[in-house]
Structure formats: C-alpha cells, structure tokens
LUMKOL-382819 format. One record per residue (C-alpha): residue number from 1; chain; x, y, z. Coordinates in steps of 0.05 Angstrom, whole numbers. Layout:
residues N
<site n="NUM" chain="A" px="X" py="Y" pz="Z"/>
...
***
This chain:
residues 275
<site n="1" chain="A" px="1380" py="-32" pz="-656"/>
<site n="2" chain="A" px="1325" py="-7" pz="-701"/>
<site n="3" chain="A" px="1238" py="14" pz="-686"/>
<site n="4" chain="A" px="1224" py="-38" pz="-734"/>
<site n="5" chain="A" px="1256" py="-99" pz="-699"/>
<site n="6" chain="A" px="1236" py="-72" pz="-632"/>
<site n="7" chain="A" px="1177" py="-114" pz="-621"/>
<site n="8" chain="A" px="1219" py="-171" pz="-656"/>
<site n="9" chain="A" px="1265" py="-165" pz="-606"/>
<site n="10" chain="A" px="1217" py="-163" pz="-552"/>
<site n="11" chain="A" px="1186" py="-225" pz="-566"/>
<site n="12" chain="A" px="1258" py="-261" pz="-572"/>
<site n="13" chain="A" px="1275" py="-240" pz="-498"/>
<site n="14" chain="A" px="1205" py="-268" pz="-484"/>
<site n="15" chain="A" px="1224" py="-329" pz="-515"/>
<site n="16" chain="A" px="1284" py="-337" pz="-475"/>
<site n="17" chain="A" px="1257" py="-318" pz="-405"/>
<site n="18" chain="A" px="1289" py="-262" pz="-391"/>
<site n="19" chain="A" px="1223" py="-226" pz="-391"/>
<site n="20" chain="A" px="1158" py="-249" pz="-362"/>
<site n="21" chain="A" px="1079" py="-255" pz="-400"/>
<site n="22" chain="A" px="1066" py="-185" pz="-358"/>
<site n="23" chain="A" px="1133" py="-158" pz="-387"/>
<site n="24" chain="A" px="1115" py="-164" pz="-457"/>
<site n="25" chain="A" px="1053" py="-145" pz="-461"/>
<site n="26" chain="A" px="1069" py="-88" pz="-418"/>
<site n="27" chain="A" px="1121" py="-67" pz="-478"/>
<site n="28" chain="A" px="1086" py="-82" pz="-535"/>
<site n="29" chain="A" px="1033" py="-32" pz="-504"/>
<site n="30" chain="A" px="1074" py="20" pz="-499"/>
<site n="31" chain="A" px="1111" py="9" pz="-560"/>
<site n="32" chain="A" px="1040" py="16" pz="-595"/>
<site n="33" chain="A" px="1024" py="75" pz="-556"/>
<site n="34" chain="A" px="1088" py="119" pz="-582"/>
<site n="35" chain="A" px="1088" py="95" pz="-641"/>
<site n="36" chain="A" px="1014" py="120" pz="-667"/>
<site n="37" chain="A" px="1050" py="144" pz="-738"/>
<site n="38" chain="A" px="1078" py="75" pz="-755"/>
<site n="39" chain="A" px="1003" py="54" pz="-761"/>
<site n="40" chain="A" px="983" py="99" pz="-800"/>
<site n="41" chain="A" px="945" py="142" pz="-757"/>
<site n="42" chain="A" px="957" py="204" pz="-743"/>
<site n="43" chain="A" px="888" py="231" pz="-753"/>
<site n="44" chain="A" px="870" py="203" pz="-690"/>
<site n="45" chain="A" px="877" py="259" pz="-630"/>
<site n="46" chain="A" px="925" py="225" pz="-575"/>
<site n="47" chain="A" px="859" py="213" pz="-524"/>
<site n="48" chain="A" px="824" py="169" pz="-593"/>
<site n="49" chain="A" px="881" py="137" pz="-591"/>
<site n="50" chain="A" px="894" py="116" pz="-516"/>
<site n="51" chain="A" px="815" py="93" pz="-508"/>
<site n="52" chain="A" px="844" py="48" pz="-585"/>
<site n="53" chain="A" px="900" py="12" pz="-561"/>
<site n="54" chain="A" px="865" py="-1" pz="-487"/>
<site n="55" chain="A" px="807" py="-21" pz="-530"/>
<site n="56" chain="A" px="862" py="-65" pz="-564"/>
<site n="57" chain="A" px="895" py="-93" pz="-501"/>
<site n="58" chain="A" px="860" py="-174" pz="-491"/>
<site n="59" chain="A" px="862" py="-171" pz="-570"/>
<site n="60" chain="A" px="937" py="-161" pz="-565"/>
<site n="61" chain="A" px="939" py="-207" pz="-512"/>
<site n="62" chain="A" px="914" py="-267" pz="-552"/>
<site n="63" chain="A" px="953" py="-250" pz="-612"/>
<site n="64" chain="A" px="1005" py="-262" pz="-574"/>
<site n="65" chain="A" px="990" py="-341" pz="-564"/>
<site n="66" chain="A" px="971" py="-344" pz="-639"/>
<site n="67" chain="A" px="1026" py="-326" pz="-665"/>
<site n="68" chain="A" px="1069" py="-379" pz="-696"/>
<site n="69" chain="A" px="1131" py="-354" pz="-743"/>
<site n="70" chain="A" px="1118" py="-378" pz="-821"/>
<site n="71" chain="A" px="1166" py="-320" pz="-843"/>
<site n="72" chain="A" px="1125" py="-262" pz="-823"/>
<site n="73" chain="A" px="1165" py="-235" pz="-771"/>
<site n="74" chain="A" px="1130" py="-213" pz="-697"/>
<site n="75" chain="A" px="1128" py="-136" pz="-717"/>
<site n="76" chain="A" px="1095" py="-140" pz="-786"/>
<site n="77" chain="A" px="1054" py="-187" pz="-751"/>
<site n="78" chain="A" px="1036" py="-150" pz="-689"/>
<site n="79" chain="A" px="1030" py="-80" pz="-736"/>
<site n="80" chain="A" px="970" py="-123" pz="-792"/>
<site n="81" chain="A" px="934" py="-134" pz="-732"/>
<site n="82" chain="A" px="931" py="-59" pz="-701"/>
<site n="83" chain="A" px="927" py="-34" pz="-777"/>
<site n="84" chain="A" px="864" py="-70" pz="-785"/>
<site n="85" chain="A" px="837" py="-73" pz="-712"/>
<site n="86" chain="A" px="840" py="5" pz="-724"/>
<site n="87" chain="A" px="787" py="0" pz="-776"/>
<site n="88" chain="A" px="737" py="-45" pz="-739"/>
<site n="89" chain="A" px="754" py="13" pz="-686"/>
<site n="90" chain="A" px="727" py="54" pz="-737"/>
<site n="91" chain="A" px="676" py="23" pz="-771"/>
<site n="92" chain="A" px="644" py="13" pz="-696"/>
<site n="93" chain="A" px="655" py="87" pz="-669"/>
<site n="94" chain="A" px="620" py="104" pz="-739"/>
<site n="95" chain="A" px="570" py="55" pz="-728"/>
<site n="96" chain="A" px="549" py="87" pz="-651"/>
<site n="97" chain="A" px="552" py="142" pz="-675"/>
<site n="98" chain="A" px="501" py="129" pz="-735"/>
<site n="99" chain="A" px="470" py="85" pz="-674"/>
<site n="100" chain="A" px="469" py="144" pz="-620"/>
<site n="101" chain="A" px="443" py="209" pz="-684"/>
<site n="102" chain="A" px="391" py="168" pz="-708"/>
<site n="103" chain="A" px="373" py="147" pz="-633"/>
<site n="104" chain="A" px="362" py="218" pz="-609"/>
<site n="105" chain="A" px="329" py="249" pz="-674"/>
<site n="106" chain="A" px="267" py="204" pz="-680"/>
<site n="107" chain="A" px="260" py="231" pz="-613"/>
<site n="108" chain="A" px="269" py="300" pz="-634"/>
<site n="109" chain="A" px="217" py="279" pz="-673"/>
<site n="110" chain="A" px="160" py="245" pz="-629"/>
<site n="111" chain="A" px="176" py="316" pz="-580"/>
<site n="112" chain="A" px="157" py="354" pz="-636"/>
<site n="113" chain="A" px="101" py="328" pz="-647"/>
<site n="114" chain="A" px="71" py="319" pz="-579"/>
<site n="115" chain="A" px="27" py="391" pz="-560"/>
<site n="116" chain="A" px="59" py="409" pz="-496"/>
<site n="117" chain="A" px="-6" py="458" pz="-494"/>
<site n="118" chain="A" px="-58" py="428" pz="-436"/>
<site n="119" chain="A" px="-116" py="419" pz="-471"/>
<site n="120" chain="A" px="-170" py="460" pz="-457"/>
<site n="121" chain="A" px="-235" py="425" pz="-414"/>
<site n="122" chain="A" px="-307" py="451" pz="-411"/>
<site n="123" chain="A" px="-299" py="481" pz="-330"/>
<site n="124" chain="A" px="-376" py="466" pz="-336"/>
<site n="125" chain="A" px="-411" py="427" pz="-280"/>
<site n="126" chain="A" px="-426" py="359" pz="-295"/>
<site n="127" chain="A" px="-494" py="342" pz="-296"/>
<site n="128" chain="A" px="-527" py="324" pz="-225"/>
<site n="129" chain="A" px="-568" py="265" pz="-248"/>
<site n="130" chain="A" px="-568" py="219" pz="-295"/>
<site n="131" chain="A" px="-616" py="167" pz="-319"/>
<site n="132" chain="A" px="-586" py="107" pz="-296"/>
<site n="133" chain="A" px="-520" py="122" pz="-255"/>
<site n="134" chain="A" px="-507" py="52" pz="-252"/>
<site n="135" chain="A" px="-499" py="49" pz="-330"/>
<site n="136" chain="A" px="-451" py="113" pz="-320"/>
<site n="137" chain="A" px="-416" py="79" pz="-259"/>
<site n="138" chain="A" px="-405" py="15" pz="-300"/>
<site n="139" chain="A" px="-365" py="62" pz="-350"/>
<site n="140" chain="A" px="-325" py="97" pz="-311"/>
<site n="141" chain="A" px="-302" py="30" pz="-286"/>
<site n="142" chain="A" px="-288" py="9" pz="-351"/>
<site n="143" chain="A" px="-247" py="60" pz="-370"/>
<site n="144" chain="A" px="-208" py="77" pz="-309"/>
<site n="145" chain="A" px="-141" py="67" pz="-319"/>
<site n="146" chain="A" px="-151" py="148" pz="-360"/>
<site n="147" chain="A" px="-184" py="179" pz="-301"/>
<site n="148" chain="A" px="-152" py="214" pz="-256"/>
<site n="149" chain="A" px="-173" py="250" pz="-194"/>
<site n="150" chain="A" px="-200" py="298" pz="-210"/>
<site n="151" chain="A" px="-245" py="273" pz="-252"/>
<site n="152" chain="A" px="-272" py="221" pz="-199"/>
<site n="153" chain="A" px="-283" py="294" pz="-153"/>
<site n="154" chain="A" px="-328" py="320" pz="-208"/>
<site n="155" chain="A" px="-366" py="246" pz="-233"/>
<site n="156" chain="A" px="-371" py="223" pz="-158"/>
<site n="157" chain="A" px="-453" py="267" pz="-159"/>
<site n="158" chain="A" px="-468" py="248" pz="-219"/>
<site n="159" chain="A" px="-463" py="168" pz="-204"/>
<site n="160" chain="A" px="-495" py="180" pz="-128"/>
<site n="161" chain="A" px="-436" py="165" pz="-100"/>
<site n="162" chain="A" px="-381" py="191" pz="-49"/>
<site n="163" chain="A" px="-323" py="199" pz="-87"/>
<site n="164" chain="A" px="-281" py="166" pz="-26"/>
<site n="165" chain="A" px="-326" py="105" pz="-41"/>
<site n="166" chain="A" px="-318" py="115" pz="-109"/>
<site n="167" chain="A" px="-237" py="110" pz="-93"/>
<site n="168" chain="A" px="-237" py="56" pz="-71"/>
<site n="169" chain="A" px="-276" py="24" pz="-130"/>
<site n="170" chain="A" px="-223" py="46" pz="-177"/>
<site n="171" chain="A" px="-177" py="27" pz="-127"/>
<site n="172" chain="A" px="-195" py="-34" pz="-110"/>
<site n="173" chain="A" px="-197" py="-59" pz="-186"/>
<site n="174" chain="A" px="-118" py="-23" pz="-208"/>
<site n="175" chain="A" px="-94" py="-78" pz="-162"/>
<site n="176" chain="A" px="-142" py="-143" pz="-197"/>
<site n="177" chain="A" px="-109" py="-101" pz="-262"/>
<site n="178" chain="A" px="-41" py="-90" pz="-241"/>
<site n="179" chain="A" px="1" py="-142" pz="-257"/>
<site n="180" chain="A" px="-29" py="-135" pz="-335"/>
<site n="181" chain="A" px="-17" py="-74" pz="-335"/>
<site n="182" chain="A" px="61" py="-85" pz="-311"/>
<site n="183" chain="A" px="54" py="-141" pz="-385"/>
<site n="184" chain="A" px="25" py="-85" pz="-426"/>
<site n="185" chain="A" px="68" py="-27" pz="-401"/>
<site n="186" chain="A" px="131" py="-79" pz="-412"/>
<site n="187" chain="A" px="117" py="-93" pz="-484"/>
<site n="188" chain="A" px="108" py="-28" pz="-501"/>
<site n="189" chain="A" px="176" py="1" pz="-475"/>
<site n="190" chain="A" px="192" py="-69" pz="-520"/>
<site n="191" chain="A" px="157" py="-45" pz="-576"/>
<site n="192" chain="A" px="183" py="32" pz="-566"/>
<site n="193" chain="A" px="272" py="-8" pz="-573"/>
<site n="194" chain="A" px="250" py="-59" pz="-622"/>
<site n="195" chain="A" px="221" py="7" pz="-662"/>
<site n="196" chain="A" px="286" py="43" pz="-649"/>
<site n="197" chain="A" px="331" py="-11" pz="-674"/>
<site n="198" chain="A" px="296" py="-15" pz="-737"/>
<site n="199" chain="A" px="322" py="57" pz="-750"/>
<site n="200" chain="A" px="382" py="37" pz="-721"/>
<site n="201" chain="A" px="394" py="-15" pz="-775"/>
<site n="202" chain="A" px="367" py="14" pz="-840"/>
<site n="203" chain="A" px="417" py="85" pz="-815"/>
<site n="204" chain="A" px="476" py="32" pz="-809"/>
<site n="205" chain="A" px="452" py="-1" pz="-876"/>
<site n="206" chain="A" px="456" py="65" pz="-909"/>
<site n="207" chain="A" px="522" py="82" pz="-891"/>
<site n="208" chain="A" px="550" py="15" pz="-902"/>
<site n="209" chain="A" px="585" py="15" pz="-978"/>
<site n="210" chain="A" px="535" py="-26" pz="-1028"/>
<site n="211" chain="A" px="545" py="-87" pz="-1043"/>
<site n="212" chain="A" px="597" py="-104" pz="-983"/>
<site n="213" chain="A" px="577" py="-163" pz="-940"/>
<site n="214" chain="A" px="564" py="-118" pz="-879"/>
<site n="215" chain="A" px="498" py="-72" pz="-915"/>
<site n="216" chain="A" px="469" py="-151" pz="-934"/>
<site n="217" chain="A" px="482" py="-164" pz="-863"/>
<site n="218" chain="A" px="454" py="-87" pz="-838"/>
<site n="219" chain="A" px="395" py="-108" pz="-891"/>
<site n="220" chain="A" px="372" py="-181" pz="-857"/>
<site n="221" chain="A" px="379" py="-158" pz="-789"/>
<site n="222" chain="A" px="333" py="-105" pz="-803"/>
<site n="223" chain="A" px="281" py="-167" pz="-842"/>
<site n="224" chain="A" px="290" py="-194" pz="-774"/>
<site n="225" chain="A" px="276" py="-145" pz="-733"/>
<site n="226" chain="A" px="217" py="-106" pz="-770"/>
<site n="227" chain="A" px="184" py="-182" pz="-770"/>
<site n="228" chain="A" px="202" py="-177" pz="-694"/>
<site n="229" chain="A" px="171" py="-112" pz="-685"/>
<site n="230" chain="A" px="102" py="-128" pz="-727"/>
<site n="231" chain="A" px="92" py="-192" pz="-684"/>
<site n="232" chain="A" px="101" py="-144" pz="-628"/>
<site n="233" chain="A" px="50" py="-103" pz="-650"/>
<site n="234" chain="A" px="7" py="-157" pz="-660"/>
<site n="235" chain="A" px="14" py="-180" pz="-592"/>
<site n="236" chain="A" px="-17" py="-110" pz="-550"/>
<site n="237" chain="A" px="-62" py="-107" pz="-609"/>
<site n="238" chain="A" px="-90" py="-173" pz="-565"/>
<site n="239" chain="A" px="-83" py="-149" pz="-500"/>
<site n="240" chain="A" px="-143" py="-105" pz="-463"/>
<site n="241" chain="A" px="-125" py="-43" pz="-435"/>
<site n="242" chain="A" px="-197" py="-35" pz="-413"/>
<site n="243" chain="A" px="-221" py="-76" pz="-346"/>
<site n="244" chain="A" px="-263" py="-131" pz="-371"/>
<site n="245" chain="A" px="-334" py="-135" pz="-357"/>
<site n="246" chain="A" px="-318" py="-190" pz="-307"/>
<site n="247" chain="A" px="-270" py="-154" pz="-271"/>
<site n="248" chain="A" px="-323" py="-94" pz="-266"/>
<site n="249" chain="A" px="-378" py="-139" pz="-233"/>
<site n="250" chain="A" px="-333" py="-166" pz="-183"/>
<site n="251" chain="A" px="-317" py="-97" pz="-166"/>
<site n="252" chain="A" px="-378" py="-78" pz="-156"/>
<site n="253" chain="A" px="-412" py="-144" pz="-120"/>
<site n="254" chain="A" px="-450" py="-164" pz="-176"/>
<site n="255" chain="A" px="-467" py="-213" pz="-235"/>
<site n="256" chain="A" px="-431" py="-205" pz="-290"/>
<site n="257" chain="A" px="-490" py="-212" pz="-330"/>
<site n="258" chain="A" px="-524" py="-144" pz="-308"/>
<site n="259" chain="A" px="-450" py="-105" pz="-332"/>
<site n="260" chain="A" px="-461" py="-139" pz="-388"/>
<site n="261" chain="A" px="-549" py="-128" pz="-402"/>
<site n="262" chain="A" px="-520" py="-54" pz="-382"/>
<site n="263" chain="A" px="-468" py="-43" pz="-431"/>
<site n="264" chain="A" px="-497" py="-67" pz="-488"/>
<site n="265" chain="A" px="-562" py="-22" pz="-477"/>
<site n="266" chain="A" px="-510" py="42" pz="-472"/>
<site n="267" chain="A" px="-493" py="10" pz="-538"/>
<site n="268" chain="A" px="-544" py="-2" pz="-575"/>
<site n="269" chain="A" px="-575" py="79" pz="-558"/>
<site n="270" chain="A" px="-513" py="109" pz="-580"/>
<site n="271" chain="A" px="-507" py="71" pz="-644"/>
<site n="272" chain="A" px="-586" py="111" pz="-647"/>
<site n="273" chain="A" px="-572" py="173" pz="-631"/>
<site n="274" chain="A" px="-522" py="176" pz="-693"/>
<site n="275" chain="A" px="-562" py="145" pz="-743"/>
***
C-alpha cells in the first residue's frame, strides 16, 4: 500500500464498515499530522502545523460528508482541501498580525503624544471673596465633571460654603447625571474601537494584491466603517457632557430661570471684558 493510497483505503474501510466514523476521522487527522511535507507546508514549524490541523479538523469532518466520487479520488480531494485551507489559514494569520500591529501602533502614537508630566498649577490662594458667589457656584456645578476633591476643597471658601455641603451638592448632581455619563462613556469607547477598526481595514486593504477580490472587499468594509465612525462622532457631538441648567437648579433648589439669568450675565460680562 503506497502513501498516496492511504486515505483512499481509509475511506474504503469506513464504507465497508470495518471502522467507524470516529476511527476514520482519527486516522485522517494523524495522516495529515505526520505527512506535512506531502502538503507543501515545509516552511511551517511543527507547532504552527499542529495548530493548523486542529483548526482544520471540523472542516475535515464536514468534507467527508460532502465527498462524492466523480473521478477524483478521496486522497486527491483531501489533499486539495488541506492545501486550500492552508492558504486561508495563512491569510487569516497575516491579517490577524496586521490588525494587532495596527492597534499597537495606534496605541503607541497615542502614548507618544500624551504628556506624562503633571501640568503646573499655581499654588496661590484663591480669592477669599467674589462679587457674586452664587454665579461661581452655578459655574462650578455646570463643570462638575472636571472638578476633583482638591479643587472643591479650595473653592468652597470662595463660594462661602462649607466643604462638606459643596461635596454633597456635587455628589447629588453626579447621581442625577450617572445614567447619561454611562451612555456617553460607552459611546466614546465604541468610537475608539471603531477608529481602530478603520485603521485595521485600511492596513488589510493595502496588504492585499491590487484589484483582488479581497482588496475590493476591504475597500467596502473600510468605507462602511468610516461612515459609521462619522455617524457615531456626530451623535456624540450632540450629547451634553455638562450638567443642564435644569439639573443645576434642581440640586440648588432654585428656579431654572435664576440659573439661566446668572449664566447669561456671566457670559455677557466675559464678552465685554474680551472686547
């Protein structure tokens, strides 16, 4: 019995009932495992070959059911299956490496542009008094998202309020805004992921041969991904990241019109000073 006839004989033994299906698949698996050279995959190391045939096993099992004797022997049929599957496995591995490299390069660029040095803040004391503490308090609550405990501690005397009471107001506002912040945070994470997907599609497209079906497919995927990224960014731009005037008024227990008028006065004064 020659090596080329081995898989033919395995199938023949199975059809005659000499071995069961599990035994047939086991013999096919071991034959492919032990005859790597027969499938022109000498460039792969043993570990890669083992990973490949493990990935191939479900497909090999389905191929046995699909095989029909139409002049092409079972041995040639399985050889063609293994060789074509090996090309697909190599392409998937290449694309996976491209995606991983793209993600890591993008993250490295982000880390490079981020300044690791803490910014210098003036340690000077804030003014003890302001002309309108309520206006300052409203501005603080509007920008609560950016205030740390240290900021609140230093600014409490400016608005003429006990530190604990100011903390309580900010915490109350955060509870009101918690659901909205979760939605905004989740959307930002999806935007980051979509941005990386666009980079990955672009790299995979450039790595594919020109005018190939795979390149055309990646071009379509890239176009769709970019449109989705733009749509997500537009949606985020319409989301309010700061507290609304109504929410600030609810926390302070005052009318919304009072908050509106206070902010309008601050805006007008700022515009006058900048002219």
